[in-house]
KEMIGU-433359 format. One record per residue (C-alpha): residue in three letters; x, y, z. Coordinates in nm, 2 decimals. Last residue first. Layout:
% KEMIGU-433359
   r     c1     c2     c3
 ala      X      Y      Z
...
//
This chain:
% KEMIGU-433359
   r     c1     c2     c3
 unk  -1.44  -3.05  -4.73
 unk  -1.28  -2.95  -4.43
 unk  -1.52  -2.83  -4.18
 unk  -1.45  -2.43  -4.08
 unk  -1.30  -2.43  -3.71
 unk  -1.49  -2.25  -3.47
 unk  -1.38  -1.93  -3.37
 unk  -1.27  -1.89  -2.99
 unk  -1.43  -1.76  -2.73
 unk  -1.40  -1.39  -2.65
 unk  -1.12  -1.26  -2.40
 unk  -1.16  -1.00  -2.13
 unk  -1.51  -1.01  -2.06
 unk  -1.58  -0.79  -1.75
 unk  -1.81  -0.89  -1.49
 unk  -1.81  -0.67  -1.15
 unk  -1.90  -0.32  -1.40
 unk  -2.25  -0.51  -1.41
 unk  -2.34  -0.54  -1.08
 unk  -2.27  -0.66  -0.75
 unk  -2.20  -1.01  -0.84
 unk  -2.25  -1.31  -0.56
 unk  -1.87  -1.48  -0.63
 unk  -1.83  -1.83  -0.50
 unk  -1.60  -2.09  -0.35
 unk  -1.67  -2.43  -0.34
 unk  -1.82  -2.66  -0.01
 unk  -2.20  -2.60  -0.09
 unk  -2.15  -2.19  -0.12
 unk  -1.82  -2.08   0.04
 unk  -1.79  -1.74  -0.01
 unk  -1.57  -1.52  -0.19
 unk  -1.63  -1.11  -0.22
 unk  -1.62  -0.93  -0.55
 unk  -1.49  -0.93  -0.88
 unk  -1.53  -1.13  -1.18
 unk  -1.28  -1.15  -1.47
 unk  -1.36  -1.31  -1.79
 unk  -1.26  -1.55  -2.00
 unk  -1.52  -1.68  -2.29
 unk  -1.66  -2.05  -2.35
 unk  -1.96  -1.95  -2.20
 unk  -1.99  -1.53  -2.12
 unk  -2.31  -1.42  -2.29
 unk  -2.41  -1.10  -2.15
 unk  -2.57  -1.08  -1.83
 unk  -2.91  -0.86  -1.83
 unk  -2.98  -0.52  -1.93
 unk  -3.13  -0.51  -1.56
 unk  -2.82  -0.67  -1.42
 unk  -2.80  -0.60  -0.99
 unk  -3.21  -0.71  -1.00
 unk  -3.18  -1.03  -1.17
 unk  -2.91  -1.19  -0.96
 unk  -2.57  -1.28  -1.11
 unk  -2.40  -1.58  -0.89
 unk  -2.03  -1.68  -0.93
 unk  -1.89  -1.99  -0.94
 unk  -1.58  -2.20  -0.86
 unk  -1.45  -2.55  -0.90
 unk  -1.69  -2.66  -1.16
 unk  -1.79  -3.00  -1.09
 unk  -2.18  -2.94  -1.04
 unk  -2.22  -2.79  -1.28
 unk  -1.95  -2.75  -1.56
 unk  -1.59  -2.76  -1.54
 unk  -1.31  -2.45  -1.41
 unk  -1.52  -2.19  -1.39
 unk  -1.93  -2.18  -1.34
 unk  -2.18  -1.90  -1.45
 unk  -2.49  -1.88  -1.30
 unk  -2.77  -1.59  -1.37
 unk  -3.02  -1.55  -1.16
 unk  -3.39  -1.42  -1.34
 unk  -3.60  -1.66  -1.09
 unk  -3.68  -1.92  -1.37
 unk  -3.30  -1.98  -1.38
 unk  -3.03  -1.87  -1.62
 unk  -2.70  -2.11  -1.70
 unk  -2.39  -2.06  -1.81
 unk  -2.11  -2.31  -1.82
 unk  -1.72  -2.31  -1.87
 unk  -1.64  -1.98  -1.81
 unk  -1.30  -1.93  -1.86
 unk  -1.12  -1.74  -1.59
 unk  -1.03  -1.45  -1.43
 unk  -1.13  -1.37  -1.05
 unk  -1.09  -1.05  -0.92
 unk  -1.10  -1.01  -0.53
 unk  -1.28  -0.90  -0.21
 unk  -1.15  -1.13   0.07
 unk  -1.39  -1.38   0.27
 unk  -1.26  -1.66   0.12
 unk  -0.94  -1.62  -0.04
 unk  -0.79  -1.98  -0.08
 unk  -1.08  -2.09  -0.21
 unk  -1.01  -1.87  -0.54
 unk  -0.70  -2.04  -0.61
 unk  -0.82  -2.25  -0.84
 unk  -1.08  -2.02  -1.02
 unk  -0.79  -1.83  -1.10
 unk  -0.66  -1.52  -0.87
 unk  -0.62  -1.11  -0.96
 unk  -0.56  -0.91  -0.61
 unk  -0.74  -0.59  -0.57
 unk  -0.54  -0.33  -0.56
 unk  -0.51  -0.15  -0.19
 unk  -0.67   0.22  -0.20
 unk  -0.38   0.48  -0.17
 unk  -0.35   0.60   0.20
 unk  -0.37   0.99   0.26
 unk  -0.13   1.14   0.48
 unk  -0.18   1.54   0.55
 unk   0.07   1.83   0.52
 unk  -0.05   2.16   0.64
 unk   0.14   2.46   0.50
 unk   0.14   2.77   0.72
 unk   0.11   3.12   0.54
 unk  -0.21   3.18   0.71
 unk  -0.41   3.18   0.38
 unk  -0.35   2.80   0.44
 unk  -0.17   2.56   0.19
 unk  -0.20   2.21   0.17
 unk   0.02   1.95   0.08
 unk  -0.09   1.63   0.02
 unk   0.15   1.33   0.10
 unk   0.07   1.01  -0.03
 unk   0.10   0.62   0.13
 unk   0.12   0.36  -0.09
 unk  -0.02   0.01   0.00
//
């Protein structure tokens, strides 16, 4: 964590120094490392192996395997994603939030669209050979 000193000049001619702490960078971890960060805010970067939206509107993204064999998952509730969750299956994404354990596996509840970022599109399908 960096410390920043800010100089504020006063009309009386006596400078005042204020020490401010810069926000710590959020660590980026793999889906396999997420469980080691339970209770912490992290960014998990990985390929989405499965995406499903339940009848309630909650969308589930699974990493490191499809449900129920995933190593990490996240939930995006409909009220937090009024425009809907973009198609992420097969893509590399970053999700940011507090890691908690759900059914014995690490999970993040996404708090809005700004906490989900697609960083790499799914590879294009190869054309069939003649």
